[in-house]
Structure formats: structure tokens, C-alpha cells
KEROSE-129245 format. One record per residue (C-alpha): chain; y, z, x. Coordinates in steps of 0.2 Angstrom, whole numbers, plus 5000, padded with zeros to 4 digits. Each point is the difference from the previous one (the first is absolute). Example, Ala and Ser with C-alpha at 12.3 -4.5 7.8 and 13.67 -1.06 7.14 Angstrom:
<recs>
REC  kette    py    pz    px
REC      A  4978  5039  5062
REC      A  5017  4997  5006
</recs>
This chain:
<recs>
REC  kette    py    pz    px
REC      A  5638  5415  5847
REC      A  4984  4991  4998
REC      A  4996  4999  4981
REC      A  4983  4996  4992
REC      A  4993  5005  4982
REC      A  4988  5013  5008
REC      A  5015  5011  5003
REC      A  5000  5003  4981
REC      A  4981  5003  4998
REC      A  4987  4998  5014
REC      A  4990  4984  4996
REC      A  5014  4990  4992
REC      A  5004  4983  5007
REC      A  5008  4984  4996
REC      A  5004  4998  4982
REC      A  4991  5015  4994
REC      A  5007  5011  4986
REC      A  4998  5018  4994
REC      A  4994  5000  4982
REC      A  4998  5015  4988
REC      A  4987  4999  4986
REC      A  5002  5012  4986
REC      A  4985  5006  4991
REC      A  5004  5008  4983
REC      A  4988  5013  4993
REC      A  4992  4996  4984
REC      A  5003  5014  4987
REC      A  4985  5009  4994
REC      A  4994  4998  4982
REC      A  4998  5013  4986
REC      A  4984  4998  4990
REC      A  4991  5009  4986
REC      A  4984  5010  5002
REC      A  4990  4983  4998
REC      A  5010  4991  5013
REC      A  5011  4990  4987
REC      A  5017  4997  5006
REC      A  5015  5010  4994
REC      A  5012  4995  5013
REC      A  4995  4985  5010
REC      A  5006  4986  5012
REC      A  5000  4983  4992
REC      A  5006  4983  5004
REC      A  5013  4993  4988
REC      A  5010  4984  4999
REC      A  5019  5001  5002
REC      A  5008  4986  4989
REC      A  5016  4994  5008
REC      A  5012  4986  5003
REC      A  5003  4989  5015
REC      A  5018  4993  4995
REC      A  4996  4983  5006
REC      A  4986  4998  4988
REC      A  5011  5002  4985
REC      A  5007  4982  5000
REC      A  5018  4997  4996
REC      A  5012  5000  4986
REC      A  4994  5000  4982
REC      A  4982  5001  5006
REC      A  5003  5015  5010
REC      A  5008  5009  4985
REC      A  4985  4995  4989
REC      A  4988  5007  5013
REC      A  5010  5017  5002
REC      A  5000  5002  4981
REC      A  4982  4997  4999
REC      A  4996  5012  5014
REC      A  5011  5013  4991
REC      A  4990  4998  4984
REC      A  4983  5000  5008
REC      A  5003  5016  5010
REC      A  5012  5008  4988
REC      A  5013  5002  5013
REC      A  5019  4998  4994
REC      A  5007  4983  5008
REC      A  5014  5011  5006
REC      A  4988  5010  5011
REC      A  4992  4985  5007
REC      A  5017  4993  5005
REC      A  5004  5017  5008
REC      A  4984  4999  5011
REC      A  5003  4982  5005
REC      A  5018  5004  5005
REC      A  4995  5014  5012
REC      A  5008  4998  5018
REC      A  4983  4997  5009
REC      A  4994  4986  4988
REC      A  4998  4983  5007
REC      A  4993  4984  4993
REC      A  4983  5002  5008
REC      A  4998  5018  4998
REC      A  4989  5009  4987
REC      A  5009  5011  4988
REC      A  4988  5012  4991
REC      A  5002  5002  4981
REC      A  4985  5008  4993
REC      A  4983  5007  5004
REC      A  4985  4993  4991
REC      A  4982  5004  4999
REC      A  4990  4987  5011
REC      A  4991  4993  4985
REC      A  5016  4998  4989
REC      A  5010  4987  5010
REC      A  5005  4983  4992
REC      A  5008  4984  5007
REC      A  5018  5002  4995
REC      A  5012  4987  5007
REC      A  5011  5008  5014
REC      A  4988  5015  5002
REC      A  4990  5004  5016
REC      A  4988  5014  5003
REC      A  4996  5011  5015
REC      A  4987  5013  5002
REC      A  5006  5017  5001
REC      A  4990  5017  5002
REC      A  5005  5013  4988
REC      A  4994  5017  4993
REC      A  4992  4998  4983
REC      A  4996  5013  4987
REC      A  4986  4993  4989
REC      A  5001  5013  4986
REC      A  5019  4997  4999
REC      A  5008  5012  4987
REC      A  4983  5010  4997
REC      A  5001  5008  5017
REC      A  5018  4998  5006
REC      A  5005  5018  5000
REC      A  4984  5004  5010
REC      A  5001  4986  5013
REC      A  5019  4998  5001
REC      A  5006  4986  5010
REC      A  5007  4994  5017
REC      A  5017  4993  5005
REC      A  5010  4996  5015
REC      A  5007  5014  5011
REC      A  5017  5007  4996
REC      A  5013  5007  5012
REC      A  4995  5017  4995
REC      A  4981  4996  5004
REC      A  5005  4994  5017
REC      A  5011  5015  5003
REC      A  4985  5012  4996
REC      A  4987  4990  5009
REC      A  5004  4993  5018
REC      A  4983  4990  5000
REC      A  5006  4989  4985
REC      A  5010  4984  5003
REC      A  5010  4988  4989
REC      A  4989  4990  4988
REC      A  4985  5013  5000
REC      A  4992  5003  4983
REC      A  4997  5018  4996
REC      A  4994  5010  4985
REC      A  5014  5003  4987
REC      A  4991  5010  4986
REC      A  4983  5007  4995
REC      A  4985  5000  5012
REC      A  5008  4985  5010
REC      A  5013  5013  5005
REC      A  4989  5015  5002
REC      A  4988  4991  5011
REC      A  5012  4989  5008
REC      A  4997  5005  5018
REC      A  4981  4998  4999
REC      A  5001  4983  4990
REC      A  5013  4992  5011
REC      A  4991  5001  5017
REC      A  5009  4995  5016
REC      A  5006  4983  5006
REC      A  4994  4993  5016
REC      A  5005  4986  5012
REC      A  4999  4993  5017
REC      A  5012  4994  5014
REC      A  4993  4985  5009
REC      A  5004  4986  5013
REC      A  4998  4983  4992
REC      A  5001  4983  5009
REC      A  5011  4986  4995
REC      A  4987  4995  4987
REC      A  5000  5017  4992
REC      A  4983  5004  5007
REC      A  4997  5018  5004
REC      A  4999  5004  5019
REC      A  5001  5018  5002
REC      A  5002  5016  4990
REC      A  5014  5012  5005
REC      A  4998  5013  4986
REC      A  4989  5002  4985
REC      A  5000  5012  4985
REC      A  4986  4998  4988
REC      A  5004  4999  4981
REC      A  4993  5014  4990
REC      A  4998  4995  4981
REC      A  5003  5013  4987
REC      A  4986  5010  4993
REC      A  4992  4996  4983
REC      A  5001  5014  4987
REC      A  4986  5002  4987
REC      A  5004  5010  4985
REC      A  4990  5009  4986
REC      A  5009  4989  4987
REC      A  4989  4989  4989
REC      A  5009  4983  4997
REC      A  4991  4998  4982
REC      A  5005  5018  4995
REC      A  5018  4998  5006
REC      A  5002  4983  4991
REC      A  4993  5007  4984
REC      A  5010  5016  5000
REC      A  5016  4991  5002
REC      A  4996  4987  4987
REC      A  4996  5013  4987
REC      A  5017  5009  5002
REC      A  5007  4984  4993
REC      A  5016  5001  5009
REC      A  5005  5017  4992
REC      A  5008  5012  5012
REC      A  4986  5011  5007
REC      A  4987  5002  5012
REC      A  4981  5001  5002
REC      A  4989  5009  5013
REC      A  4981  4997  5001
REC      A  4991  5011  5012
REC      A  4982  5004  5005
REC      A  4999  5018  4996
REC      A  4986  5004  5012
REC      A  5008  4994  5016
REC      A  5018  4997  4995
REC      A  5000  4982  5003
REC      A  5015  4992  4991
REC      A  4994  4984  4991
REC      A  5017  4996  4992
REC      A  5018  5005  5002
REC      A  5010  4990  4988
REC      A  5018  5001  4995
REC      A  5008  4990  4986
REC      A  5011  4990  4998
REC      A  4999  4992  5017
REC      A  5007  4986  5011
REC      A  4992  4986  5010
REC      A  5000  5005  5018
REC      A  4997  4982  5005
REC      A  5018  4996  4995
REC      A  5007  5013  5012
REC      A  4991  4991  5014
REC      A  5002  4982  4995
REC      A  5018  5001  4995
REC      A  5007  5008  4984
REC      A  5015  4993  4992
REC      A  5015  5011  4996
REC      A  4997  4997  4981
REC      A  4981  5005  5002
REC      A  5005  5016  5009
REC      A  5013  5005  4988
REC      A  4988  4998  4986
REC      A  4989  5013  5008
REC      A  5014  5011  5005
REC      A  5008  5001  4983
REC      A  4984  5002  4990
REC      A  5002  5016  4990
REC      A  4981  5003  5003
REC      A  5003  5001  5019
REC      A  4986  4989  5007
REC      A  5003  5006  5018
REC      A  4995  5018  4996
REC      A  4982  5006  5005
REC      A  4996  5009  4985
REC      A  4983  5006  5006
REC      A  5009  5011  5013
REC      A  5014  5005  4989
REC      A  5000  5018  4993
REC      A  4999  5004  4981
REC      A  4997  5014  4988
REC      A  4981  4997  4997
REC      A  5000  5005  4982
REC      A  4985  5005  4990
REC      A  4987  4993  5013
REC      A  5006  5016  5010
REC      A  4992  5011  4986
REC      A  4983  4997  5009
REC      A  5007  5010  5015
REC      A  5007  5014  4990
REC      A  4983  5002  4991
REC      A  4991  5000  5016
REC      A  5011  5013  5007
REC      A  4998  5011  4984
REC      A  4981  4998  5001
REC      A  4999  5006  5018
REC      A  5012  5014  4996
REC      A  4989  5006  4986
REC      A  5015  4998  4988
REC      A  4994  4984  4992
REC      A  4983  4998  4994
REC      A  4992  4986  4988
REC      A  4997  5011  4985
REC      A  5017  5009  5000
REC      A  5010  4997  4984
REC      A  5018  5000  4998
REC      A  5007  5000  4982
REC      A  5015  4989  5001
REC      A  5010  4995  4984
REC      A  5013  4986  4999
REC      A  5006  4987  5012
REC      A  5011  5011  5010
REC      A  4999  5017  5008
REC      A  5011  5012  5011
REC      A  4995  5016  5007
REC      A  5014  5011  4993
REC      A  5019  5000  4997
REC      A  5003  5000  5019
REC      A  4996  4982  5000
REC      A  5015  4996  4989
REC      A  4999  4983  4992
REC      A  4987  4994  5012
REC      A  4982  4997  4993
REC      A  4984  4992  5006
REC      A  4995  4985  4988
REC      A  4983  4992  4997
REC      A  4995  4984  4990
REC      A  4985  5007  4990
REC      A  5000  5015  4989
REC      A  4983  5007  5004
REC      A  4998  5019  4996
REC      A  4986  5007  5010
REC      A  5001  4992  5017
REC      A  4987  5002  5014
REC      A  5000  4992  5016
REC      A  4990  4985  4994
REC      A  5012  4997  4986
REC      A  5015  5003  5011
REC      A  4995  4986  5011
REC      A  4994  4988  4986
REC      A  5016  5002  4991
REC      A  5011  5003  5015
REC      A  5007  5016  4994
REC      A  5016  5005  5009
REC      A  5001  5017  4992
REC      A  4983  5005  5005
REC      A  5003  4996  5018
REC      A  5017  5008  5000
REC      A  4992  5016  4993
REC      A  4986  5000  5013
REC      A  5012  4998  5015
REC      A  5011  5015  4993
REC      A  4984  5011  4999
REC      A  4995  4995  5017
REC      A  5017  5004  5007
REC      A  5010  4991  5013
REC      A  4991  5008  5015
REC      A  4983  4995  4995
REC      A  5005  4982  4993
REC      A  5010  4996  5016
REC      A  4986  5007  5012
REC      A  4989  4988  4991
REC      A  5012  4985  5001
REC      A  5002  5004  5019
REC      A  4981  4996  5003
REC      A  5004  4982  4996
REC      A  5011  4989  5010
REC      A  5017  5006  4995
REC      A  5013  4999  5015
REC      A  4988  4991  5011
REC      A  5003  4983  5009
REC      A  4986  4989  4996
REC      A  4994  4990  5015
REC      A  5003  4982  4993
REC      A  5011  4986  5007
REC      A  5011  5001  4985
REC      A  5017  5008  4998
REC      A  4997  5014  4987
REC      A  5008  5017  4998
REC      A  4988  5015  4998
REC      A  4995  5005  4982
REC      A  5011  5014  4993
REC      A  4996  5015  4988
REC      A  5018  5005  4997
REC      A  5017  4998  5008
REC      A  5000  5018  5007
REC      A  4985  5011  5007
REC      A  5000  5010  4983
REC      A  5002  4995  4982
REC      A  5010  5015  4995
REC      A  4998  4994  4983
REC      A  4986  5002  4987
REC      A  5006  4984  4992
REC      A  4998  4990  5016
REC      A  4983  5008  5003
REC      A  4995  4994  4982
REC      A  5007  4983  5003
REC      A  4991  4998  5016
REC      A  4983  5004  4992
REC      A  5001  4984  4990
REC      A  5006  4989  5014
REC      A  5019  5001  4997
REC      A  5012  5012  5007
REC      A  5005  4996  5018
REC      A  4983  4992  5005
REC      A  5002  4984  5011
REC      A  4984  4992  5005
REC      A  4997  4981  5005
REC      A  4986  4990  4992
REC      A  4991  5001  5017
REC      A  5001  5019  5001
REC      A  4995  5001  4982
REC      A  4984  4990  5003
REC      A  4996  5011  5015
REC      A  5002  5016  4990
REC      A  4989  4994  4986
REC      A  4986  4996  5012
REC      A  4995  5018  4999
REC      A  4990  4996  4984
REC      A  4988  4988  5008
REC      A  4998  5010  5016
REC      A  4994  5017  4995
REC      A  5018  5007  5001
REC      A  5006  4992  5016
REC      A  5016  4990  5002
REC      A  4995  4984  5009
REC      A  5015  4993  5010
REC      A  5004  4982  4997
REC      A  4998  4987  5015
REC      A  5005  4982  5002
REC      A  4992  4995  5016
REC      A  4982  4995  5000
REC      A  4996  5010  5016
REC      A  4989  5014  4993
REC      A  5005  5013  5013
REC      A  5011  5014  4995
REC      A  4996  5001  4982
REC      A  5007  5017  4993
REC      A  4997  5011  4985
REC      A  5003  5018  4995
REC      A  4995  5012  4986
REC      A  5012  5003  4986
REC      A  4989  5006  4985
REC      A  4982  5006  4999
REC      A  4986  4988  4997
REC      A  4996  5008  4983
REC      A  5018  4997  4994
REC      A  5000  4982  5006
REC      A  4984  4996  4991
REC      A  5006  5009  4984
REC      A  5016  4989  5001
REC      A  4990  4984  5003
REC      A  4990  5004  4984
REC      A  5015  5004  4990
REC      A  5010  4984  5005
REC      A  4986  4989  4994
REC      A  5002  5009  4983
REC      A  5019  4994  5001
REC      A  4992  4982  5000
REC      A  4985  5003  4989
REC      A  5008  5010  4986
REC      A  5008  4989  4986
REC      A  5015  5012  5000
REC      A  5002  4999  5019
REC      A  5016  4992  5007
REC      A  4989  4989  5011
REC      A  4988  4995  4987
REC      A  5007  4982  5001
REC      A  4990  4998  5016
REC      A  4983  5005  4993
REC      A  4986  4989  5004
REC      A  4982  5006  4997
REC      A  4994  4990  5015
REC      A  5010  5011  5012
REC      A  5003  5018  5004
REC      A  5019  5001  5001
REC      A  5010  5015  5002
REC      A  5019  4999  4997
REC      A  5016  5009  4996
REC      A  5016  4992  4993
REC      A  5017  5006  5003
REC      A  5019  4997  4996
REC      A  5014  5008  5009
REC      A  5016  5000  4990
REC      A  5017  4996  5009
REC      A  5014  5009  4991
REC      A  5015  5010  5004
REC      A  4998  5014  4987
REC      A  4989  5007  4987
REC      A  5000  4991  4984
REC      A  5005  4983  5006
REC      A  4987  4986  5000
REC      A  4999  4993  5018
REC      A  4990  4986  5008
REC      A  4982  5003  5004
REC      A  4990  4996  5015
REC      A  4981  4997  4995
REC      A  4986  5005  5012
REC      A  4981  4998  5000
REC      A  4988  5009  5011
REC      A  4982  4992  4998
REC      A  4985  5001  5010
REC      A  4982  4995  5000
REC      A  4990  5016  4996
REC      A  4983  4992  5001
REC      A  5000  4993  5018
REC      A  5016  5006  5007
REC      A  5005  4982  5005
REC      A  5018  5000  4996
REC      A  5015  5011  4996
REC      A  5015  4991  4992
REC      A  5018  5007  4998
REC      A  5012  4989  4990
REC      A  5018  5002  4995
REC      A  5012  4990  4989
REC      A  5018  5005  5000
REC      A  5010  5000  4984
REC      A  4985  4994  4990
REC      A  5002  4993  4983
REC      A  4987  4999  4986
REC      A  4985  4989  5005
REC      A  5004  5002  5018
REC      A  4993  5017  5005
REC      A  4991  5002  5017
REC      A  4984  5003  4989
REC      A  5002  4984  4990
REC      A  5005  4989  5015
REC      A  4985  5006  5010
REC      A  4986  5000  4987
REC      A  4993  4983  5005
REC      A  5003  5003  5018
REC      A  4989  5015  5000
REC      A  4986  4990  4992
REC      A  5002  4987  5013
REC      A  4999  5014  5014
REC      A  4983  5005  4993
REC      A  4994  4982  5000
REC      A  5006  4997  5017
REC      A  4992  5015  5008
REC      A  4984  4996  4991
REC      A  5001  4983  5007
REC      A  5003  5007  5018
REC      A  4985  5011  4998
REC      A  4989  4986  4994
REC      A  5005  4990  5016
REC      A  4996  5014  5011
REC      A  4983  5002  4992
REC      A  4997  4981  5003
REC      A  5005  5002  5018
</recs>
């Protein structure tokens, strides 16, 4: 047989070779509504050791001890890395990722450039952005298009939009001559970089919302009430997603995993009993049903009440002993008994029909894992006590902070629920009527009184410069009547003057001085200043 290289591929000759060039797709970036990076591609420095640069004997040990101190890596861990089977005297052994501007000359240390995913907001947006990591066997089994070494979204939006962000790798098979010069293309597949994704999130609001929670377990949602744009989705405490990408030590991971406040939980999507903020919904349903009306007085004596002896030892309790209670006072003093009695007068059918006009049982179209909001465990209360408890935000109600923000948007939208959105694309915005415009406007006026009246539970937030409406709330966590349980603190607050923002904040197991209202007081003032500044910049442009 007569042999020549063209039998492999036409055009091959002499010392030609076949070469394959792999073109890796660049992952798309995630940005806020102004283009500020939330998940970006950055060049870092990988600090490492080339063993031959360590010198010998005592000098070698001195250098290793210094490296251990400088990088806060146990000397034992460094030795383990240097003793890996593949390590040779002239090969680079990676130790730690450093920001490009934070490298120092340390004897025995070399640096290499490395492209990595970076999350500029760090802990402030970790639950939102999530993070990426190397594919696992499970990932490979699920997706035949993945291969060993690929990076995929592991949590948050990185996971939800992984396919769009990842793009598709490309490459070419070519014939090259003995000098490596390309002679002929055999096959080529263009690289398709991942898509960039722009969110409605505002970096400044996100950072400030996180800062004001002061590390307490809780969540804050800030939304544009008119179009549903989510400006901030914050969960606290948190973790640094950069550690997940750059390499997290077992000690650091265990510290997160064993933290009693559970920093990996996305509390903005977790469901809770909404507490007294929910009285705004009960009042609205009562107004539309013509059962509740502003001037209607209820004579209530004492701090506890039960309908009759069929309730046994169970009673509804309240904080302030106000005798003649109308709707205004009921909201200002946050009177549980008033709202329990209103719901009982409405009856389950009327009350539940009113609730069903909101978003209970609906899957909201967001790239966030979240169970639907729940009225009760079963389709009917079958209990007057459960009906009464639901009226003031307890019972079996389960609503996430995101879902609460959506429901409370009715007061700034003539009675329409505006569905929250996270993508900056303005198409597909959605709303639906839940209460009448007259009821929405009446409630908006009354919720300003909760701030303005010196007896109002939200009076701490009063500032004569702004028109703020608010409702505070607590939801008690206890196993039985009479025991004192931990309490979750809630705050609903919105701009009643210009409808620029709606805020819903939660603090779990709050203690004195750390309620959602107290933690967010200065944040709300900063929000007003920020929106005024934005308006001023728009006027100038």
C-alpha cells in the first residue's frame, strides 16, 4: 500500500499535523438596572508555589512558615498541596486567589493570571446572585452537553439562568505545518458567548437594605409599586459567594453551615405568618364587603376577648386597652380583637372570597424558588378561632416577604396587585384588581395616620418632610395559648406622596431595639433622599 498524509485528510503532506483549538464561551454577566455588575468576569492573581523557588533546608522551612502566616493557610495544608502526586520541582502549585491589586512580593511565591466569576456586592446579594461551581457527576448525568471541568450555576440566579449565561463553546479542527502555521480548516464551530442579563435591582438600595439589617436574621424587599420592579431582595445573615468560587476552606464552610441563624436560607422567599401588617388586607376586604367602615365603633373592654364559651380557654389578645375602637384606632393601635371581630362578622365565605382576589395559591413568575402563598392548610377554616386568628395575620397564613410586598401594592395602585418582576425587560408586566379604588385610597390615608399619629405603632418613622404610610406587625411563634413565644417583626412602609417605593422588612426572633421598624428608620430616610437625587439627575439631563 502506498501511504501519504493526504489519506488522513486531503491537503495533508510531509510533516503536517491535525490540530484542535478549543474556544471556551465566556459566561454572560448579571447587572443591575444601571449596568452595575452583580455577577461579572474578572481577572485575578493565583498565588502559588513553584517548589524549586523555596530554596533548601532551614531557608525552605522559613519561607513556608512565612507563606502560611501571610495567607492564613495552615502549614500542614501547604505541605499536603506540595506532596500531591502530580507536583514536580518546576510546576506551579496553586494556593490562594488574590485580587489583582493585592499581590505582594513574598519569597517562594509566584503569581499567575486566572479568570474567575466575581460578585462585587459579596454578602449583600449572595442569595440573589447565587454562585457557580464545577460540574458534578450528577450535573453530567442530567446534561449530556456538559463535560468535566465546566462551570455551572449552583445557586440563585446563576443557577436559574445557567443555560442563557453559559453560552456554547466552539472550536476548530485544522491542518498545521511543521511550524504550527494553519494551512487548512477541516471543521469549525463558532463560539457563542453567554447572554448578559439585566435586572431591576438597584445596587445602592440593595447594599443599604442589607447594611441596615445589621446581620440580624431577616429579609428586606424594596419594590417599585407602580411597575413591580424589585429594587432590592436582601436576606440576612449571609455568606460571601466569592469564597464558593475562589475556594472555601472546610473551616469556613463549617462556620456557615453550623451558624444557628442559617446564612444559606433565602429569607425573602421563605414563607411566614405575616402578623399585623396583614390587618391592612382584612380591613380592605371588610370595606369592600360593606361590613367595615371608618366610623363604625366597637366597644371592647380589656386586653383579651373570646366570642363565647365554645372557644374554651382560647382568647384573642391585644396590647392597648382602648374602649371605643373604630377602624382608624384599630390600625393605629394594631388592635387584634377589632380585626378578629370584623372577620367573624364578615364570615368565612366573604373573607375567603376577598383573600382569593389577591395572589394566594399562585406561582409568581420569578426566577426564584418560592412556594405559593397560603391562606390555610385546608380549603376551609372549619373553625371560628382560625378565622379570627387569620384576620390579624396569624392562623395558618404563610406568605413570603416578596409575596407580601406584591399584595400590599394595592394601596398605591387604585386597588390593583402589581406582580413583582426581576428582569429589566418591560414586556409582560402584570397586574389584577383585588380591592376597589375607593378602598385602596381610604387605606392609604389611614396608613399615613399610623405614622403621623403619636400613638401609632409606626410613629417612630414620622418625618414631616415626607408622606410615609406604614403598618408594623409582629407574629408570635408559640405552641399553645398562654405561653410567651419568640416573635417575628414586620414592617410595611411606602411612599404615599409620590409612590416611588414600597418596603417590606422582616426580622426573625427580634429583641428589644432591633425591630424591623427600628432597623429601617434611617434606611427609609435614605431611600427618600436617593429618589430625590435620582429625580434631580433626570431633571438635569
